[in-house]
Backbone bond lengths (Angstrom), bond angles and torsions (degrees), N, CA, C in turn:
res aa  C-N    CA-C-N  psi(-1)  N-CA   C-N-CA  omega(-1)  CA-C   N-CA-C  phi
1 M - - - 1.449 - - 1.554 110.55 -
2 R 1.291 116.33 -40.38 1.458 120.10 -179.34 1.529 111.03 -61.37
3 S 1.355 117.04 -38.36 1.484 119.06 -179.17 1.512 110.68 -71.23
4 I 1.325 117.81 -31.79 1.450 121.38 177.73 1.545 109.93 -66.49
5 L 1.302 117.52 -42.21 1.470 122.52 177.66 1.498 109.89 -63.80
6 L 1.306 119.32 -43.03 1.420 122.57 178.55 1.517 111.86 -63.94
7 F 1.308 117.63 -41.57 1.438 123.37 178.36 1.521 111.13 -62.90
8 C 1.364 115.97 -45.37 1.476 119.74 179.71 1.516 111.20 -65.85
9 S 1.309 118.54 -33.96 1.454 122.34 177.88 1.529 108.45 -65.98
10 L 1.318 118.87 -41.78 1.451 122.24 177.34 1.497 110.22 -61.15
11 C 1.316 118.73 -45.62 1.457 122.59 178.66 1.515 111.31 -59.13
12 L 1.329 116.87 -42.73 1.461 121.91 179.34 1.535 109.64 -64.14
13 F 1.306 117.86 -43.49 1.493 122.17 178.34 1.559 108.79 -60.63
14 I 1.274 118.04 -44.93 1.464 120.95 -177.65 1.538 109.33 -64.16
15 S 1.318 118.70 -41.74 1.466 121.94 -179.26 1.469 111.09 -67.36
16 M 1.343 119.84 -38.30 1.445 122.69 -178.32 1.542 111.99 -72.36
17 D 1.338 115.86 -27.04 1.467 119.43 -172.40 1.536 110.22 -114.68
18 A 1.315 117.76 24.01 1.474 121.35 -175.72 1.503 113.99 -60.30
19 A 1.314 118.04 -38.46 1.470 121.31 -179.98 1.496 110.35 -63.16
20 E 1.320 118.55 -43.98 1.474 120.92 -179.33 1.551 109.79 -68.57
21 L 1.334 117.96 -38.49 1.466 119.97 178.67 1.545 110.38 -63.39
22 N 1.302 116.40 -32.90 1.443 120.84 -177.78 1.547 111.52 -60.79
23 A 1.335 117.08 -26.65 1.445 121.15 -172.92 1.535 114.67 -55.30
24 G 1.318 120.18 -30.87 1.468 118.15 -178.12 1.499 113.34 -149.42
25 V 1.307 117.85 -3.39 1.476 120.38 -175.00 1.527 111.75 -96.98
26 F 1.325 118.05 -42.91 1.466 120.89 -172.80 1.530 109.85 -106.11
27 S 1.336 114.42 152.70 1.443 118.75 174.99 1.521 109.39 -114.14
28 E 1.316 116.91 172.35 1.455 121.44 -178.56 1.533 111.75 -56.44
29 G 1.310 117.09 130.11 1.453 121.76 179.19 1.521 114.71 93.10
30 D 1.324 118.34 -9.27 1.453 120.03 177.10 1.532 110.90 -73.69
31 L 1.319 115.98 154.55 1.457 120.98 178.91 1.528 109.55 -131.63
32 V 1.313 116.35 148.50 1.464 122.38 168.67 1.523 105.20 -124.00
33 Q 1.335 115.31 122.63 1.449 120.66 -171.97 1.526 108.95 -126.00
34 V 1.354 117.86 140.10 1.422 121.69 169.04 1.515 107.69 -102.55
35 N 1.309 116.18 144.15 1.464 122.52 -176.84 1.502 110.49 -126.46
36 F 1.326 115.37 147.68 1.484 120.94 177.19 1.514 108.12 -139.70
37 G 1.310 116.36 124.92 1.453 121.85 176.78 1.505 110.41 -112.32
38 P 1.342 116.67 97.09 1.449 119.23 -175.63 1.538 117.10 -82.02
39 Y 1.353 117.94 -16.84 1.433 119.46 -173.40 1.524 113.54 -145.83
40 I 1.351 114.97 141.91 1.444 121.31 174.60 1.532 108.23 -123.40
41 Y 1.339 116.52 136.02 1.459 122.67 173.13 1.534 107.73 -104.87
42 H 1.329 117.70 113.31 1.446 121.28 177.23 1.533 110.33 -86.24
43 Y 1.343 115.63 137.85 1.473 119.98 -177.02 1.500 111.10 -64.64
44 S 1.322 118.95 -38.46 1.471 120.29 178.00 1.523 107.90 -105.97
45 S 1.315 115.34 138.31 1.447 118.50 -177.46 1.525 112.44 -80.56
46 N 1.275 114.91 129.83 1.482 123.11 177.31 1.542 105.04 -149.77
47 P 1.307 118.76 109.97 1.462 120.30 -177.07 1.512 114.79 -62.41
48 R 1.337 117.84 -12.80 1.464 119.57 179.76 1.545 112.73 -88.23
49 R 1.345 116.49 -5.65 1.466 119.65 179.41 1.516 110.18 -81.80
50 N 1.310 115.25 147.67 1.459 123.60 -177.84 1.520 109.89 -81.87
51 P 1.344 120.44 113.55 1.462 122.16 176.07 1.524 113.46 -85.26
52 Y 1.325 118.30 -10.50 1.461 123.61 -174.89 1.519 110.49 -119.86
53 P 1.357 118.10 88.78 1.456 121.02 -174.41 1.518 115.02 -76.71
54 W 1.304 117.48 -17.96 1.500 121.63 -173.56 1.490 111.66 50.76
55 F 1.360 115.88 40.28 1.444 123.04 176.67 1.525 109.84 -59.42
56 T 1.300 117.96 118.26 1.465 122.92 -179.53 1.514 107.73 -130.19
57 G 1.346 116.77 123.44 1.458 119.30 -176.56 1.510 112.83 -145.53
58 V 1.339 112.54 167.73 1.479 120.54 173.84 1.517 106.74 -136.96
59 E 1.364 113.32 140.83 1.473 117.52 178.97 1.508 111.29 -140.41
60 W 1.303 114.40 147.79 1.479 122.04 173.46 1.490 106.51 -106.09
61 E 1.313 116.94 135.81 1.427 123.17 177.37 1.534 110.85 -128.04
62 S 1.319 116.06 126.16 1.433 121.30 -179.41 1.519 111.06 -74.89
63 S 1.290 117.41 170.45 1.467 122.45 179.77 1.540 110.21 -66.54
64 S 1.324 118.23 -20.85 1.462 120.80 176.13 1.515 111.48 -91.13
65 R 1.320 116.72 7.06 1.466 126.44 172.75 1.534 114.34 74.83
66 W 1.349 117.08 14.66 1.501 119.09 168.14 1.479 106.45 -79.87
67 E 1.338 118.80 147.51 1.469 121.18 -176.90 1.504 113.94 -140.05
68 L 1.299 114.63 157.47 1.464 123.84 173.18 1.548 106.01 -130.55
69 G 1.310 116.52 143.15 1.466 118.67 -177.41 1.517 112.54 -158.71
70 G 1.306 112.87 171.64 1.437 121.61 175.68 1.523 109.69 -151.77
71 A 1.337 114.14 150.63 1.486 119.18 -177.93 1.542 109.60 -150.33
72 V 1.298 113.07 156.50 1.469 120.96 170.17 1.520 106.37 -120.92
73 F 1.341 115.32 150.08 1.454 120.03 -178.19 1.533 109.07 -164.87
74 S 1.335 114.52 168.61 1.461 120.10 171.70 1.519 107.07 -107.40
75 N 1.352 115.64 122.12 1.465 117.20 -174.26 1.524 112.95 -72.96
76 S 1.286 117.65 -177.55 1.486 121.79 -175.07 1.536 112.71 -63.67
77 Y 1.330 116.23 -13.43 1.481 120.46 -178.70 1.528 109.47 -112.77
78 Y 1.346 116.91 21.50 1.442 124.05 175.68 1.558 115.90 65.91
79 Q 1.343 115.65 20.58 1.452 120.19 175.96 1.520 109.65 -90.18
80 P 1.341 118.01 135.80 1.505 119.16 174.78 1.538 109.06 -67.56
81 C 1.339 114.09 134.74 1.465 119.80 -175.57 1.526 110.99 -140.03
82 G 1.333 115.13 168.34 1.475 122.38 175.72 1.500 108.54 -138.24
83 Y 1.314 116.48 158.78 1.455 123.60 177.41 1.525 107.32 -139.62
84 L 1.335 115.63 116.74 1.487 122.66 174.32 1.509 107.39 -110.18
85 Y 1.335 117.65 126.43 1.453 118.26 -168.74 1.546 113.62 -149.46
86 G 1.306 113.10 167.29 1.449 122.95 171.41 1.504 105.42 -132.62
87 G 1.316 115.76 159.59 1.493 118.26 -178.02 1.489 112.91 -176.41
88 K 1.327 113.50 -166.81 1.465 119.84 -179.75 1.515 109.08 -148.94
89 R 1.337 114.73 141.56 1.460 121.61 175.83 1.510 108.14 -107.26
90 F 1.323 116.77 133.29 1.458 124.00 179.45 1.506 108.83 -108.41
91 I 1.299 118.59 111.47 1.469 125.04 -171.54 1.514 111.42 -93.10
92 Y 1.340 115.51 136.19 1.476 123.58 172.78 1.508 107.80 -121.40
93 G 1.334 117.89 93.37 1.461 123.68 -178.41 1.489 110.85 133.21
94 S 1.320 115.05 -164.49 1.478 120.04 -179.99 1.534 108.67 -76.17
95 T 1.329 117.05 169.70 1.465 120.89 -178.44 1.550 111.69 -73.60
96 D 1.352 118.21 -21.63 1.432 121.50 -179.49 1.528 115.59 -93.89
97 E 1.304 115.56 -21.24 1.476 120.77 -179.36 1.536 107.51 -146.74
98 N 1.340 115.87 111.59 1.441 117.32 -174.90 1.526 114.06 -162.05
99 L 1.321 113.31 160.06 1.421 121.44 168.24 1.513 108.27 -95.11
100 F 1.292 119.92 143.82 1.460 118.78 -177.99 1.535 112.22 -144.85
101 L 1.285 115.24 157.17 1.486 123.80 170.90 1.503 104.61 -115.41
102 K 1.322 117.19 145.22 1.474 122.24 -179.40 1.514 108.75 -137.43
103 L 1.313 117.02 141.80 1.426 122.20 175.48 1.533 108.66 -132.31
104 T 1.314 118.70 125.26 1.429 123.34 176.06 1.513 110.89 -122.10
105 I 1.333 116.20 149.69 1.438 122.82 178.03 1.522 107.25 -136.76
106 G 1.369 116.67 135.57 1.460 115.86 -179.21 1.516 111.83 -176.47
107 A 1.321 113.55 -165.19 1.456 120.78 -178.01 1.518 110.05 -99.19
108 I 1.309 116.48 128.34 1.458 124.44 173.65 1.547 105.31 -99.87
109 I 1.301 116.56 123.58 1.450 121.24 -178.50 1.481 110.11 -115.59
110 G 1.335 117.07 128.78 1.468 119.43 174.63 1.516 118.56 126.47
111 Y 1.322 119.12 -4.49 1.488 119.63 178.72 1.541 106.58 -86.46
112 F 1.337 113.95 100.34 1.454 121.51 -178.94 1.526 110.50 -111.01
113 P 1.365 117.91 168.32 1.450 121.29 179.12 1.526 112.30 -51.04
114 P 1.279 117.96 139.68 1.473 129.08 8.31 1.523 113.77 -94.05
115 Y 1.329 118.01 16.58 1.487 120.33 -175.87 1.522 113.67 -109.97
116 E 1.308 117.87 16.64 1.448 121.33 -178.18 1.516 114.69 -60.77
117 N 1.322 118.42 -23.12 1.429 122.20 -176.36 1.562 111.04 -91.35
118 K 1.308 118.48 5.92 1.463 121.24 -179.67 1.529 114.36 -83.22
119 I 1.338 116.71 -10.26 1.473 120.59 172.69 1.520 107.71 -128.76
120 P 1.328 117.32 152.49 1.454 121.26 -176.30 1.539 111.94 -73.26
121 V 1.282 115.06 152.15 1.458 124.36 172.51 1.533 111.43 50.99
122 N 1.303 116.41 50.70 1.448 122.54 178.97 1.515 111.46 -93.48
123 K 1.333 116.27 123.77 1.453 121.78 177.70 1.504 108.59 -132.35
124 D 1.314 117.28 115.88 1.468 122.71 179.38 1.529 113.12 55.68
125 G 1.351 116.26 38.02 1.450 120.21 176.99 1.532 116.34 84.88
126 I 1.349 117.06 5.24 1.465 121.33 175.39 1.520 108.23 -117.58
127 G 1.322 115.77 117.34 1.446 120.38 -176.00 1.534 111.17 -125.69
128 L 1.314 114.28 175.46 1.457 123.54 -178.23 1.509 110.40 -95.75
129 G 1.322 116.92 131.03 1.466 120.78 176.70 1.514 109.77 -120.49
130 V 1.303 117.50 128.82 1.467 124.01 172.12 1.526 105.51 -123.86
131 V 1.341 114.80 108.57 1.467 118.71 -167.50 1.538 111.65 -124.31
132 P 1.346 117.47 108.16 1.452 121.05 174.28 1.531 110.74 -89.23
133 A 1.330 113.76 156.27 1.486 119.58 177.47 1.525 109.07 -150.84
134 I 1.338 113.96 154.68 1.476 120.70 171.60 1.501 105.09 -123.63
135 G 1.335 116.26 138.98 1.468 117.67 -177.29 1.504 113.24 -152.42
136 Y 1.331 113.65 177.21 1.432 120.77 177.38 1.546 107.64 -134.41
137 K 1.343 115.00 137.13 1.510 119.30 -179.54 1.543 107.07 -119.24
138 Y 1.324 113.83 132.58 1.465 120.66 172.41 1.516 107.85 -126.59
139 K 1.298 116.36 112.35 1.476 125.57 -176.18 1.513 109.38 54.40
140 R 1.332 121.45 -103.49 1.473 124.36 -176.48 1.508 113.96 -105.61
141 T 1.331 118.58 -0.26 1.444 119.25 -176.42 1.555 109.91 -114.81
142 T 1.328 115.58 148.04 1.441 121.16 176.84 1.496 111.18 -130.91
143 I 1.300 117.79 153.65 1.461 124.25 169.59 1.518 106.41 -130.67
144 Q 1.328 115.68 133.77 1.490 120.22 -176.66 1.511 109.31 -131.57
145 I 1.320 114.94 150.40 1.443 123.10 166.28 1.530 103.66 -109.73
146 V 1.319 115.74 114.97 1.465 122.39 -176.19 1.521 107.12 -99.99
147 I 1.345 116.39 130.13 1.446 123.25 -179.03 1.535 108.74 -91.59
148 L 1.289 117.10 116.05 1.454 122.59 -177.81 1.544 109.17 -104.48
149 S 1.310 113.13 74.90 1.474 121.98 179.11 1.519 111.19 55.82
150 T 1.313 116.83 -140.24 1.473 120.95 179.70 1.500 111.43 -96.34
151 S 1.364 119.04 19.04 1.443 120.06 -175.77 1.499 116.17 -113.74
152 A 1.360 119.24 -29.21 1.457 118.77 -173.19 1.501 114.17 -164.14
153 L 1.341 115.44 170.99 1.438 125.18 171.06 1.502 107.01 -125.41
154 M 1.353 117.03 139.55 1.450 120.42 178.31 1.515 109.29 -119.47
155 L 1.321 117.01 136.29 1.433 124.78 171.13 1.534 107.88 -83.76
156 N 1.349 115.49 126.66 1.454 120.36 -178.74 1.518 109.85 -129.65
157 L 1.321 115.96 131.47 1.474 122.97 178.04 1.509 109.10 -112.42
158 G 1.315 118.72 141.58 1.458 121.27 -178.58 1.513 111.17 -138.31
159 Y 1.349 114.15 156.97 1.430 121.48 177.49 1.538 110.62 -143.41
160 D 1.311 118.46 131.45 1.466 122.98 178.62 1.521 109.23 -74.38
161 L 1.325 116.24 112.76 1.485 119.82 174.57 1.520 109.65 -73.48
162 W 1.286 116.62 -40.84 1.424 121.30 -177.29 1.505 109.24 -133.28
163 K 1.291 117.68 130.92 1.448 121.55 -177.60 1.506 108.95 -141.80
């Protein structure tokens, strides 16, 4: 819970000071987006799985649509986790209104015993994540369906703090 509050405070700071950050950090066409994943649909029903991950993240996307990001969430087994990633968004349409595909790859941190085998290449709680998504963007908001391997789909909502 403490890490989620810290993360949300950082997002608030970035949104309040976006004009000053623009001065030397971002270039034309870059985006800073906050994301929230309120719900996961698991393919197999198990009442002990967590349907509410509280996925909260922030990502920077360059004008060429390469991105870096980080998120905190509660995994399907109620363990606090993080995801640090890089990826690319492939746009179909204009930059303000479009359908897109996205692929991210990074480190998932927090899958510990007895659930360490639920993600690939997990060593001491640090595993590999390859996460595709399909989404739609309208002006500054996005909605995505994130494919979580062969186990689940996550609904993810996003908003551009700085554009």
